[in-house]
N, C-alpha and C positions, 0 to 999 in steps of 0.2 A: 820190864821200862822198853818198850816203842824204840828201832833203830833211828827212825826219824819221825816226828812228829810234829805237824803243822798245828800251831794255837794262835785260835783267833784273830790271824791274819789280814790284815788291810795296804792294800798299794791302789796308791794315787797318784795322777798326775796332775802338777799345776799348769795350768793354760791360761795365762793374760788373767784377770781376776776371778778365773772361776779355778776351780780344781774337781778333776774327772775322777770317781770311786771308780779302779777297774777291780779289784778284790773287796770283798766284803766279808771279816769274821771269818773265814773259811778253817778249819780245823779237819784236820785229817790226822792217820798214823800208819807206818810202815813198819813191818815186823822184819828182822833176818828172815833173808829167801821170800817173802810172801809178796804178790802180783796184787797192782793196785790199777784199774783204768780209770782216766779222767777222760768223763764225756761232755761232749756239746757239741753246739753250731756253731758255724766262726761267731767269734765276738762275745761268748761267753765266758773268756777266762782263762781257757785251759793253759793256754803258753805262758804266761801274764805269771799264772801261779809256780810254773815251773823253774822258771828265768829267774822268779824272786828267790825260791829255794837258794838257791848258785849265785844270787847278787849279780845277775847279770839284767837287769832290766835298762833296757834303755833311757839316758837320763833327757825331760827332769823327773822321769817316773821314780819311785821311793815307795819304803816298805812305811808306813805311816805308824801302824800299830802291830804289834802281834809279836810272837817269838815261831823260830826254825829251828826246833833243838835237834842235834846230830851227835848220836854216839856222846850225850849228856852236856853238849855246848851247843849253845843258841847263835846261827849261823848270823842271823839277824846283828849282832852285836861284835863280833870279831873283826881284827882289822884285814885291810884288803891284801896281806902279805899270807897274814894266815889263812885267807880264803884260799889264796894260790895252793896252797900245799893241801889242799880238799879236792877241788876243784880239777876234774879230767884225774883222780889220784884216789881219792874214796869215793868219789860220787862219779860217775861220768855221763857224758850226753850225749845221744844219739839225735841226728837232725831231720829235719824233712828229705831237704833234697843233699843226696853228698857231696854232689860238684860245688856247691856252695861249704863243703867242709872242709874237703880236701885241697888244699894247694895245687895247683894245677900246671907248678915251674918246678914243682920235687916230685920226685921218684914215689910212689908207695912204700918205700923202703928205708929211703932218709926221711918220710915222716913219720914211721913208725919208730927208727932210732930215737929220732930227735923228742916225741912223747916220753920215752922210756927214760930217759939220761937227763929229761928235765925234771923227775920225779926220784932218781934211784940214782945211786952209786955206784954206776956202772958200765964196763968196756966196751967200747964198739963191736966186737965180736960175739962177746954175751949176748948185746941188745940185737944185733940180728938173728942170732940163735933165735932167741924169745920169740919176733916178730915172725920169724918164718913157722916157727910151733904154731902161733895164733893164728896166721893165714889157714896153716893143716888145718886148725880145729874148727875154722866155720868152712871148712870144706869147698876151699879155692885149691883148683886144680891147679900144678906144675906151681907150687907158692914159689922156690926159689926165681922160675923165672915173673911172677908177677911183682916177686919184690924189688923187682930193677925196671918194671913198666910206670908208666906217668898215669895218673887217673885218666885220662881220654884213650889210651889204649885201651881201657877195661869199659865192660858195659855195665849198665844201669844200676841189675842186680849186682854184678861183681863189685862195685863202686859200694853198694852199701855194707855189701860183707865187709871189706877191708876198713868201713866205718864200725862195724862190730869189734869185728878184730881188736880195731886198734880202744875202743872205750873198754874192751876186757885186757888189756894190755898189763896194766898196773893191779889187776885185782881187785877191782873196787867192789863196793859194800853196797851203793845203789846205780842203778843205771836209770836215767830219765830219759824213754824215747820220746821223740816231738814225732808224732804221725809221719814212723818211720819208712813207710811199705805206699806214701800216698803217689810216690812220681813212679811207681812202677806197675807194670801188668799184673793183671789177678793170680796168674799162675805164678809167677815170682813173687808176688805178695805171699802167698800160703806158702814156700820154700823159704821165705827171709821168716816172717811169723814163726813156724814151728822150728826153725834154727835157734829164734830168739830165743824159744821156751825153754828148748833141748839146753842151752849153754846157762841159762840161769838156773834151771835145775841142778845140773850136773856142779854149777858153781855156789850155789845156796846165795846167788845174787838176789838183792830184791830190787822189781823193776814196778818203775813208774811207767805205763802205757797211758799217753796222750792222746787222743784221736776221736771222731766223728763217728766211727765206725762200732756200730755193738754188736753188730756179727762179732767181729774181730775179739772184741773184748769179752763176748760170752766167751770165747775156742781159749782165751789166755789168761784171764785175771781171776782172781779168789774173790775179790772186794771190786765196788765200785763207787763214784761219787760221781756227782752228774750236776753239772752247774749249768746254768741259767745267768746270763748277765753278772756275772761277777759273783753270784751266792751260791751257796749249796742248795740246788733243790732236792735233791733226795741221797742216801747212801745208806747201803749194806753189803749182803753175801752178792756174789755176781747171780747165781744161779737164782736166788730169790727176789730180787730185782728186777732179772730179764721173765720168770715167769709171775710173779705177783708185786707192780707196780704200783706204789700210794701216790706218785705225785702225775699230775695229769700230763704235763712237758716230759716224763720219761715213760709215759701210758704212750704218747705222740709220735716218741722217740722209736719207741718198737714196732707200733703199726705201720711206721713207715718203711721198715725194711721191705723190701722186695718177696723173702719169702714168707713173709705174712698176708700176700696178695694171691687170690687166685692169677691162675694163668691168664694173659691176655684183658687182667682187668686192669682198672685206673691207678695207680701207687697213691696211697695216703699221703697226704701233706696237710702238715699243720699252718693253718692260717695262718697269716702278715708273717715278718719277720722278726728276728733278733733286736731290739732296739740298740741306738748306739751309746755310748758311755757317757755323751751332752743332751740324752732324751729319753732317760729311765722314767718311767711313769710311777707317779705315786703309787703306794700299796705296795703289792704283789708286782714286781717285774713281769710277771706271766700273766696278769689278770687278761689285757686285750686279746688276747691268744687261745683264752680258757675258757670250755664249755659252764666248767661249774663255776665260773664268778660270779659275787653279787657283791654288794657296797661294803663289806669289809673285807673285801679285795681290796676294791680301790681305794681302802682308807688306811688300813694297817700293813704294816709289811711283818710276814711270817716269820716265826723265828722256827731252826731247826729243833727238831721235838720226836722221842721215841717212840715207836708203833710198832711193835714185836721187835723183830732185829734190823729195824730199818731208823735213819734218823730222815725225817722228812721234814720240810717248808713247804705245808700248806695249811691252810685254817680249814680245807673239808678232805682232811687225806684219807680220815673213814670211808667217808660217801664214796669219793674216788674209786679207792681200793675195792668196796664192793659192787662196782656200778659195770 
């Protein structure tokens, strides 16, 4: 049985007389210690899917249908009090901007101790000892000194290391990382992703990495879910998805990677843009941007179906795979 399983998840946002569908029938599973990448352009529904797992969707958003099974319990149906025992404890989240995560008026140490005491019956001295040990584990130099620092006294990379340390404090089973390196420069991004990968391996922590960057996902994850307009486009093992994509959207994302182009050549760009929630086209949402689209695509929404070791939501997946 999977550690975390999302089954036929539907998330909606009522807006006046309309209801906007943000996630349509999304399903995936995450085993203990496994690393899953959730990939897609801005507006694909990646963060909404993550926030749904932790019941953090902003009102009036709501889970309209489906299940989020964690350790045998449906998180979509438990009380807020029960959810607070899981959120930040059994399932931790790393957000995009550490300055939005860390409280600017409290020291790093105060925030780490508060986190531990919220979930464990522990003394201040023991909490401090564990916090400093975790700062050392994420390779922060002079951990005792940094424990007393305020967030603004740290660099961006150092702040993100603190956030990772806080996420690991309670020995969670799952970490959800939402674009964890976007605000950092390229060299620091590589360091942070390498650190997260090592820590997840060392602690057998499952990782759900949300990103638009397929290059990062290809280096870190074992499985990939590609989302488009709130629906699953393609799902499968990372290496197979990268080398043998079977959905035209996945193919477009891979072709757009800089390393796929000749030096000095113009970068590939998928024509058009992601539709907004209130203007999703009929049929396959990707059809206005797709070179393989025909009347069937404009008329009918493709359901995910197994093709080899992938699940693909495309009427013409076989033709796409051989193109």
